[in-house]
C-alpha positions in Angstrom: 16.4 -12.2 -5.9 16.1 -8.6 -6.9 13.1 -8.0 -9.2 12.5 -4.6 -10.7 11.0 -3.0 -13.7 11.8 0.2 -15.6 8.9 1.8 -17.4 10.0 4.4 -19.9 6.9 6.7 -20.1 9.1 9.6 -21.3 10.5 7.8 -24.3 14.1 8.2 -23.2 16.0 6.9 -26.2 19.4 6.3 -24.7 20.7 3.0 -23.2 20.1 2.6 -19.5 21.1 -1.0 -19.1 24.0 0.2 -16.9 21.4 0.7 -14.2 21.4 -3.1 -13.6 24.9 -2.8 -12.1 24.0 0.3 -10.0 20.9 -1.4 -8.6 22.9 -4.6 -7.9 25.7 -2.7 -6.2 23.2 -0.7 -4.1 21.3 -3.9 -3.0 24.6 -5.6 -2.1 25.8 -2.7 -0.1 22.5 -2.7 1.8 22.5 -6.6 2.1 19.0 -6.8 0.5 18.3 -10.1 -1.2 14.6 -10.4 -1.9 13.0 -7.2 -3.1 10.8 -5.8 -5.7 10.4 -2.2 -6.9 9.8 -0.2 -10.0 11.3 2.8 -11.7 9.3 5.1 -14.0 11.0 7.6 -16.3 8.7 10.6 -16.7 8.4 14.1 -18.2 8.6 17.5 -16.4 4.8 17.7 -16.5 4.2 14.3 -15.0 6.7 14.7 -12.1 5.3 18.2 -11.3 1.8 16.7 -11.1 3.0 13.9 -8.8 5.0 16.4 -6.7 1.9 18.7 -6.4 -0.6 15.9 -5.7 1.5 13.9 -3.2 3.8 16.5 -1.6 1.9 19.7 -2.1 4.8 21.2 -4.0 3.8 22.6 -7.4 7.2 22.4 -9.2 9.4 20.1 -11.2 11.8 17.9 -9.2 14.4 15.3 -10.3 13.3 12.2 -8.4 10.4 11.1 -6.1 10.3 7.8 -4.2 7.2 6.2 -2.8 8.3 3.6 -0.2 5.8 0.8 0.5 7.6 -0.7 3.5 5.8 1.5 6.1 3.0 -1.1 5.5 4.0 -4.4 7.1 1.6 -6.3 4.8 3.7 -5.5 1.7 5.5 -8.8 1.7 4.7 -12.0 -0.1 6.8 -15.2 0.2 9.5 -13.3 2.0 9.8 -10.8 -0.9 10.0 -7.1 0.2 7.9 -4.7 -1.9 10.0 -1.6 -1.7 7.9 0.9 -3.8 8.2 3.1 -6.8 10.8 5.6 -8.0 9.9 8.3 -10.5 12.8 10.0 -12.3 12.3 13.1 -14.4 14.4 12.7 -17.6 14.4 16.4 -18.7 15.5 17.5 -15.2 18.1 14.7 -15.1 19.5 16.0 -18.4 19.6 19.6 -17.2 21.4 18.5 -14.0 24.0 16.5 -15.9 24.9 19.7 -17.8 24.7 21.9 -14.7 27.0 19.6 -12.7 29.3 18.9 -15.6 29.0 15.2 -15.8 27.4 12.6 -18.1 23.7 11.6 -18.2 24.9 8.1 -17.2 26.3 9.5 -14.0 23.2 11.6 -13.3 20.7 8.9 -14.0 22.7 6.5 -11.9 22.8 9.0 -9.1 19.1 9.6 -9.2 18.4 5.8 -9.3 20.7 5.1 -6.2 19.2 8.2 -4.4 15.6 7.0 -5.0 16.5 3.4 -4.1 18.1 4.5 -0.8 14.9 6.4 0.0 12.9 3.2 -0.6 15.3 1.4 1.8 14.5 4.0 4.5 17.3 6.6 4.1 16.6 10.3 4.2 18.4 13.6 4.2 16.3 15.8 6.4 19.2 16.5 8.8 22.9 17.1 8.2 23.7 13.7 9.8 21.2 11.8 7.7 22.4 13.6 4.6 26.1 12.6 5.3 25.1 8.9 5.7 22.9 8.8 2.6 25.3 10.7 0.4 28.3 8.6 1.5 26.4 5.5 0.5 25.5 7.0 -2.9 29.1 7.8 -3.7 30.2 4.4 -2.5 27.9 2.7 -5.1 28.7 5.2 -7.9 32.5 5.1 -7.4 32.5 1.4 -8.2 32.2 2.0 -11.9 34.2 4.4 -14.1 31.0 5.4 -16.0 29.2 6.5 -12.9 32.1 7.9 -10.8 32.2 11.6 -10.2 34.6 13.4 -12.5 37.4 15.0 -10.5 38.2 18.6 -11.1 41.7 19.3 -12.3 
């Protein structure tokens, strides 16, 4: 069972039910069956505050993940408590325009990206980045709504 919540602190007024499929596909790819995590949709100000307080970087970012699994006591009845993902909605919207794709694609990308961080992936080296980004694209390519738009 995958148990997660989405808290919309920002007041994002568009449908994001498509994230159910993205999350399910990510968990299937990673063979995760019993896990709990949360996603929080936030403003520029909120994510900048989080970035400054926890990473020492005083600027807006698109997504921040806090993985709980480095603590072995974060299990209950065989349920993995993965952590929290914070997604900055205004930054997501800017990036969708910048990269020339839909908000659906960008929000799905940030969700998968954050979830893979919770599952232990990182992109500090070129090799890590290749592995993580390949997994992201594998999940996103499963659905026409989240697939990268090819350039013609």
